[in-house]
C-alpha positions in Angstrom: 0.0 0.0 0.0 1.3 3.3 -1.0 1.6 6.0 1.8 -0.7 8.9 1.8 0.7 12.4 1.8 1.2 13.9 5.2 -1.4 16.5 4.8 -4.0 13.9 4.1 -3.1 11.7 7.2 -3.6 14.7 9.7 -6.9 15.9 8.4 -9.2 13.2 9.9 -7.8 13.7 13.5 -9.0 17.3 14.2 -12.5 16.6 14.1 -12.0 13.7 16.6 -10.1 16.1 19.2 -12.8 18.7 18.7 -15.6 16.2 19.5 -13.6 14.8 22.5 -13.1 18.5 23.7 -16.8 19.3 23.4 -17.9 16.0 25.1 -15.5 16.8 28.0 -16.6 20.4 28.3 -20.3 19.2 28.5 -19.4 16.7 31.1 -17.5 19.3 33.2 -20.4 21.7 32.9 -22.9 19.1 33.8 -20.8 18.2 36.9 -20.4 21.8 37.9 -24.3 22.2 37.7 -24.9 19.3 39.8 -22.3 20.4 42.4 -24.0 24.0 42.5 -27.4 22.5 42.9 -26.2 20.2 45.9 -24.7 23.3 47.4 -28.0 25.3 47.1 -29.8 22.4 48.8 -27.2 22.1 51.4 -27.2 25.8 52.2 -31.1 25.8 52.3 -31.1 22.8 54.7 -28.6 24.7 57.0 -30.7 27.8 57.0 -33.8 25.9 57.8 -32.0 24.0 60.8 -30.8 27.5 62.0 -34.3 28.8 62.0 -35.7 25.7 63.6 -33.0 26.1 66.3 -33.7 29.7 66.9 -37.4 29.0 67.1 -36.9 26.2 69.6 -34.7 28.4 71.6 -37.3 31.1 71.6 -40.0 28.6 72.6 -37.8 27.4 75.3 -37.3 30.9 76.6 -41.0 31.6 76.5 -41.7 28.5 78.4 -39.2 29.4 81.0 -40.6 33.0 81.3 -44.2 31.5 81.5 -43.1 29.2 84.3 -41.4 31.9 86.2 -44.5 34.1 85.8 -46.7 31.3 87.1 -44.4 30.8 90.2 -44.5 34.5 90.8 -48.3 34.4 90.6 -48.3 31.4 93.1 -46.1 33.4 95.5 -48.4 36.3 95.4 -51.6 34.1 95.9 -49.9 32.5 98.9 -48.8 35.9 100.2 -52.3 37.3 99.9 -53.9 34.3 101.6 -51.3 34.7 104.5 -52.3 38.4 104.8 -55.9 37.6 104.9 -55.2 35.3 107.8 -53.2 37.9 109.7 -56.0 40.4 109.3 -58.6 37.9 110.4 -56.7 37.4 113.7 -56.5 41.2 114.2 -60.2 42.0 114.1 -62.9 41.3 116.6 -65.9 42.3 114.5 -67.5 38.8 113.6 -69.0 40.0 110.2 -65.5 41.4 109.0 -63.8 38.3 110.2 -66.2 36.1 108.3 -65.6 38.3 105.0 -61.8 37.9 105.6 -62.1 34.2 106.0 -64.2 34.0 102.8 -61.4 36.0 100.9 -58.8 33.7 102.4 -60.6 30.6 101.0 -60.9 32.2 97.6 -57.3 33.0 97.4 -56.3 29.5 98.3 -58.9 28.1 95.8 -57.4 30.4 93.0 -53.8 29.1 94.0 -54.8 25.6 93.6 -56.3 26.2 90.2 -53.0 28.0 89.2 -51.0 24.9 90.3 -53.1 22.6 88.1 -53.1 24.7 85.0 -50.6 23.8 82.2 -47.9 26.3 81.4 -49.1 26.3 77.7 -52.8 27.3 78.7 -52.4 31.0 78.1 -56.1 31.8 78.2 -56.4 30.2 81.7 -53.3 31.8 83.1 -54.6 35.1 81.8 -57.8 34.7 83.7 -56.0 33.8 86.8 -53.7 36.9 86.4 -56.9 39.1 86.3 -58.3 37.2 89.3 -55.0 38.0 91.1 -55.5 41.7 90.3 -58.9 41.6 91.8 -57.6 39.7 94.9 -54.9 42.3 95.3 -57.3 45.3 95.1 -59.7 43.8 97.6 -56.9 43.0 99.9 -55.8 46.6 99.9 -59.3 47.7 100.6 -59.6 45.3 103.6 -56.2 46.4 104.9 -57.4 50.0 104.8 -60.7 49.0 106.8 -58.7 47.1 109.4 -56.1 49.9 109.8 -59.1 52.4 110.2 -60.6 50.1 112.8 -57.3 49.8 114.6 -56.7 53.5 114.7 -60.3 54.0 116.0 -59.8 51.3 118.6 -56.6 52.8 119.8 -58.4 56.1 120.1 -61.2 54.5 122.1 -58.8 52.7 124.3 -57.0 56.0 125.0 -60.3 57.7 125.7 -61.3 54.9 127.9 -57.9 54.8 129.9 -58.2 58.6 130.2 -61.8 58.2 131.5 -60.6 55.5 134.0 -57.8 57.6 135.2 -60.3 60.5 135.6 -62.7 58.2 137.3 -60.0 56.8 139.5 -58.9 60.4 140.5 -62.5 61.3 141.2 -63.1 58.1 143.2 -60.0 58.8 145.1 -61.1 62.3 145.7 -64.4 61.1 146.7 -62.9 58.6 149.1 -60.7 61.4 150.6 -63.9 63.6 150.9 -65.8 60.7 152.5 -63.0 59.9 155.0 -62.9 63.5 155.9 -66.5 63.7 156.2 -66.5 60.6 158.3 -63.7 62.0 160.5 -65.7 65.4 160.9 -68.8 63.3 161.7 -66.9 61.4 164.3 -65.5 64.6 165.7 -69.1 66.2 165.7 -70.4 63.0 167.2 -67.8 63.0 169.9 -68.2 66.8 170.5 -72.0 66.3 170.6 -71.9 63.3 172.9 -73.4 63.8 176.2 -71.2 63.6 179.4 -72.5 62.7 182.9 -70.6 64.4 185.7 -70.8 64.1 189.5 -72.2 60.7 189.4 -73.1 59.5 193.0 -74.4 56.1 194.1 -76.3 56.4 197.5 -77.7 53.3 199.2 -80.6 54.5 201.3 -82.4 53.0 204.3 -86.2 52.6 204.4 -86.3 56.0 206.3 -84.4 57.8 203.6 -81.2 57.9 205.4 -77.9 56.8 203.9 -77.0 53.1 204.7 -73.5 51.5 205.0 -74.4 47.8 205.4 -76.1 45.6 203.1 -78.8 44.5 205.3 -80.0 48.0 205.7 -80.2 48.9 201.9 -83.7 49.3 200.5 -83.0 51.8 197.7 -80.2 53.0 195.5 -80.4 56.6 194.4 -78.2 57.3 191.4 -77.6 61.1 190.8 -75.8 62.6 188.0 -75.5 65.9 186.0 -75.7 65.9 182.2 -73.2 68.5 181.3 -73.8 71.6 179.2 -73.0 71.0 175.4 -73.9 73.5 172.8 -73.2 71.1 169.9 -75.4 68.3 171.2 -79.0 68.2 169.9 -81.7 69.2 172.2 -84.9 67.4 173.0 -86.0 64.2 174.9 -83.3 61.8 175.9 -83.5 58.4 177.7 -81.0 57.8 180.5 -80.2 54.2 181.5 -78.4 53.0 184.6 -76.9 49.5 185.0 -76.1 48.9 188.7 -73.5 46.0 188.8 -72.6 43.7 191.6 -69.1 42.4 192.0 -70.0 39.1 190.4 -71.1 41.0 187.2 -74.8 40.6 187.8 -77.3 43.5 187.4 -79.2 44.8 190.4 -82.9 44.7 189.9 -82.9 44.3 186.2 -86.0 46.2 184.8 -85.5 45.7 181.0 -82.9 45.9 178.1 -81.5 48.3 175.6 -79.1 48.2 172.7 -75.5 49.0 173.2 -72.9 48.4 170.5 -75.4 46.3 168.7 -76.0 44.1 171.7 -79.1 44.0 174.0 -78.0 44.4 177.6 -80.0 44.8 180.9 -80.5 48.0 182.8 -81.6 48.7 186.4 -83.5 51.9 185.8 -84.2 54.4 183.0 -85.6 57.9 182.8 -86.6 60.1 179.9 -85.4 63.7 180.3 -85.7 66.9 178.2 -82.3 68.2 177.4 -81.9 71.9 176.4 -78.1 71.9 176.0 -77.5 73.3 179.6 -76.5 71.5 182.8 -79.3 69.0 183.8 -79.4 67.2 187.2 -81.0 63.7 186.9 -81.9 61.2 189.7 -82.9 57.6 189.2 -84.1 55.2 191.9 -83.3 51.5 192.0 -85.1 49.2 194.4 -83.1 46.8 196.4 -85.5 43.9 197.1 -82.8 41.2 196.6 -80.1 39.7 198.7 -77.1 42.0 198.7 -73.5 40.9 199.3 -70.9 43.1 200.7 -68.4 44.8 198.2 -68.3 47.3 195.5 -71.5 48.4 193.6 -70.8 50.2 190.3 -73.4 52.3 188.4 -72.8 52.7 184.7 -74.8 55.6 182.9 -75.8 55.3 179.2 -77.5 57.7 176.8 -77.8 57.8 173.0 -76.2 54.3 172.7 -72.9 55.7 174.6 -71.7 55.1 178.0 -71.5 58.7 179.4 -70.4 58.3 183.0 -70.0 56.0 186.0 -69.9 56.0 189.8 -69.6 53.4 192.6 -70.1 52.8 196.4 -69.0 50.0 198.7 -71.2 48.4 201.2 -70.2 46.5 204.4 -71.6 43.3 205.6 
């Protein structure tokens, strides 16, 4: 076979390399396109993941804030219930105490509802927050009422204590005046008391002469003078005489009268009219009984007081 010219041998290779180049370029471009699409998808996936992470983080933060808000509301409900309990103890008015007790129960009920509600139940939490606002406002109103009542009570206590002090002072003054009056009354009574002076006890015989021996005595004459006293009341007075033997018995008991809240016997009595001047009085006591030797004492009484005494001694 004869060889072809060089020019004719090179001409068929050019189209082949051109085709190879075009094929390679197309394959490269196709590869680059696929790589770019994959990069876009990867970037989009990354962006979506970032958004999801950000959203989840925000949700977690909102949940935490909601939980903190609920705990704060729980604390407030507990605090308000405690304040109602304290106010209830401070008041004595039964009606107000019943109202405070009802409000305490309401605060505890709302607290129990809050603890049961889920953190995601925004509507219920919003309702309980509004209820909390109402509880807070009502509590403030009751605090003002109790404070006003306490101030009023303190004022009344102060007025009562002042009145008691004044009453005590008046009572003390009244006691002083009563004591002074009693002392003056006693002084007047002492000053106005009658006084018997010159008391004489004369045992007499049947013939009226004075006797010295017991066997001769028929009568005892008791003479005395009611002294002048300008402070004593005037008018009729009853004078009593008790003639006593040595053994303590009464000679010729004729009746009884009251002396120091006790009833005692007398030997003779006489009603006289006293005019504030010296008044001579004589009383007679019969001696019809057996008389023993010894001392015979006569005690004079008037107006419930002993006003004088005298004595005589008889021989056997």
